[in-house]
C-alpha positions as CSV (number, residue, x, y, z in Angstrom):
1,X,87.4,32.0,38.1
2,X,88.3,29.7,40.8
3,X,89.1,29.9,44.5
4,X,91.4,27.7,46.1
5,X,95.5,27.9,46.7
6,X,97.9,28.9,43.9
7,X,99.8,26.6,45.4
8,X,98.0,23.6,44.4
9,X,96.3,24.8,41.5
10,X,96.5,22.7,38.6
11,X,98.7,24.6,36.2
12,X,99.5,22.1,33.5
13,X,97.2,22.8,30.7
14,X,98.2,26.5,30.9
15,X,100.0,27.9,27.4
16,X,100.1,31.5,29.1
17,X,100.4,32.4,32.8
18,X,99.4,36.0,34.0
19,X,100.7,37.0,37.6
20,X,100.7,40.2,39.8
21,X,102.0,38.6,43.0
22,X,104.6,39.9,45.5
23,X,108.5,39.1,44.3
24,X,109.1,36.6,47.1
25,X,105.4,34.5,46.1
26,X,107.1,34.5,42.3
27,X,110.4,32.9,43.5
28,X,108.0,30.2,45.7
29,X,106.3,29.6,42.2
30,X,109.2,29.5,40.3
31,X,109.6,25.2,40.9
32,X,106.2,24.5,40.2
33,X,106.2,26.9,37.0
34,X,109.6,24.9,35.7
35,X,108.5,21.5,36.6
36,X,104.8,21.8,35.5
37,X,104.8,24.3,32.6
38,X,105.6,22.6,29.2
39,X,108.6,24.2,27.6
40,X,107.8,27.5,25.6
41,X,104.9,28.2,28.2
42,X,104.8,32.3,28.6
43,X,105.1,33.7,31.8
44,X,104.2,37.6,32.6
45,X,104.2,39.3,35.8
46,X,103.3,42.5,36.2
47,X,106.0,44.5,38.8
48,X,107.6,42.0,40.4
49,X,109.9,39.7,38.9
50,X,111.5,35.9,39.7
51,X,114.7,36.7,41.6
52,X,118.0,35.0,39.8
53,X,115.4,33.6,36.6
54,X,115.9,36.4,34.3
55,X,113.1,37.8,32.4
56,X,113.3,36.6,28.2
57,X,111.3,40.6,28.0
58,X,111.1,43.2,30.3
59,X,108.8,46.4,29.2
60,X,108.3,49.5,31.2
61,X,105.0,51.1,31.2
62,X,103.7,55.1,31.9
63,X,101.2,55.0,34.4
64,X,101.2,58.3,35.7
65,X,98.6,58.2,38.0
66,X,100.0,55.0,40.1
67,X,98.5,55.2,43.6
68,X,102.1,53.9,44.8
69,X,106.0,53.6,43.9
70,X,107.1,55.1,40.4
71,X,104.5,56.3,38.3
72,X,105.5,53.1,35.7
73,X,104.7,49.5,35.9
74,X,106.9,46.9,34.6
75,X,106.0,43.6,33.0
76,X,108.0,40.5,32.7
77,X,107.9,37.9,30.2
78,X,109.8,34.2,30.3
79,X,109.7,31.3,28.7
80,X,109.4,28.3,30.3
81,X,112.7,26.4,29.5
82,X,113.1,23.2,28.7
83,X,116.1,20.8,30.4
84,X,118.8,21.5,27.6
85,X,121.9,19.9,30.0
86,X,123.8,17.2,29.8
87,X,125.9,15.8,27.1
88,X,124.6,15.4,23.4
89,X,125.9,14.0,19.8
90,X,125.0,14.0,16.7
91,X,126.5,12.9,13.3
92,X,127.1,14.9,10.1
93,X,128.8,14.4,7.0
94,X,131.3,17.2,6.2
95,X,133.8,17.1,3.6
96,X,133.0,14.1,2.3
97,X,133.6,12.0,5.5
98,X,131.3,11.7,8.8
99,X,131.9,13.9,11.7
100,X,131.2,13.4,15.4
101,X,129.6,16.2,17.2
102,X,129.3,16.9,20.8
103,X,128.4,19.2,23.0
104,X,128.8,19.4,27.1
105,X,126.0,21.9,27.7
106,X,125.3,24.0,31.1
107,X,122.2,25.5,31.6
108,X,120.8,27.8,34.4
109,X,117.2,28.7,33.9
110,X,117.1,29.8,29.9
111,X,121.3,30.6,29.7
112,X,122.9,28.1,28.1
113,X,126.6,27.8,27.5
114,X,129.1,24.8,27.4
115,X,132.0,22.9,25.4
116,X,131.4,22.3,21.9
117,X,133.6,19.5,19.8
118,X,134.1,18.4,16.2
119,X,135.8,15.4,15.8
120,X,137.2,15.7,19.1
121,X,138.6,18.9,18.7
122,X,137.5,22.7,20.0
123,X,134.9,24.1,18.5
124,X,133.7,28.1,18.6
125,X,130.1,28.5,20.2
126,X,127.9,31.7,19.3
127,X,125.2,33.2,19.9
128,X,123.6,30.1,21.9
129,X,120.2,30.7,22.5
130,X,116.9,28.8,24.0
131,X,113.6,29.5,24.1
132,X,111.3,27.4,25.5
133,X,112.1,24.0,23.7
134,X,113.8,25.7,21.0
135,X,117.8,25.9,20.4
136,X,119.9,27.8,17.7
137,X,123.6,28.0,17.9
138,X,126.0,28.9,15.7
139,X,129.3,27.0,15.5
140,X,132.8,27.5,14.4
141,X,135.9,25.3,13.1
142,X,139.0,25.1,10.8
143,X,138.4,22.4,8.8
144,X,140.4,22.2,5.5
145,X,142.6,24.6,5.9
146,X,139.5,26.9,6.4
147,X,136.6,28.4,8.9
148,X,133.8,26.2,8.5
149,X,130.3,27.3,9.8
150,X,127.3,25.3,11.0
151,X,124.0,27.4,11.9
152,X,121.8,24.9,14.0
153,X,118.1,25.0,14.8
154,X,116.1,22.7,16.5
155,X,113.7,21.9,19.0
156,X,114.1,19.6,22.2
157,X,111.6,16.4,22.1
158,X,113.1,14.8,25.8
159,X,116.5,13.5,24.8
160,X,116.6,14.6,21.2
161,X,117.0,17.6,19.1
162,X,115.8,17.4,15.8
163,X,116.3,20.3,13.3
164,X,118.0,21.6,10.5
165,X,121.9,22.5,10.2
166,X,122.9,25.0,7.5
167,X,126.5,24.3,6.9
168,X,128.8,27.2,4.6
169,X,132.8,27.4,4.4
170,X,135.5,24.9,3.3
171,X,134.0,24.2,0.0
172,X,130.8,23.4,1.6
173,X,127.2,25.2,1.4
174,X,124.5,23.0,2.1
175,X,121.7,22.5,4.8
176,X,120.7,19.5,6.6
177,X,118.3,17.5,8.9
178,X,119.8,17.8,12.5
179,X,119.4,15.1,14.9
180,X,121.3,15.0,18.4
181,X,120.7,12.2,20.7
182,X,121.3,13.3,24.9
183,X,123.9,11.0,25.9
184,X,124.1,11.9,29.6
185,X,121.6,13.7,31.7
186,X,122.4,16.7,33.4
187,X,120.4,19.6,35.5
188,X,119.1,22.7,35.2
189,X,120.6,25.3,37.7
190,X,118.6,27.8,39.4
191,X,120.8,28.9,41.9
């Protein structure tokens, strides 16, 4: 145990951080958690949330003899998200020729969305997920007169994403290595 000011404690080496603090204290700590903890670090709070940072998982546990409030405890879990905001580019060979992909990503904590392009044309993005530094998304676009699906899974490593993509449809059925580069940095929104 260490006695000290929780706003000055070195939390940078934590892989799991558990808290039982009032909601307003959690919100005051939130910027430190996001800037000092590594992406993927788990943050668990008992009964008090983090304001507009939605938990990745929430559970209610019955506590029949609880001395205050309702007879349940709420347990919240967050994974510290990597910064995925900005413009990303990569290239893949599909249909025998190189295709240029671009993702313009907006981010509010672990929630990401944005505009996806393949060769300058719009692509539909589904199941976009960010959990710590792990990112996954499904892109679909009509190519060769058929829908072509791309399932991307990767890990954000600073200004690179490294992973695998499975492409199917339009005569394609293959899994490739995938590497994207951030060409324009964005900022994760917290409000």
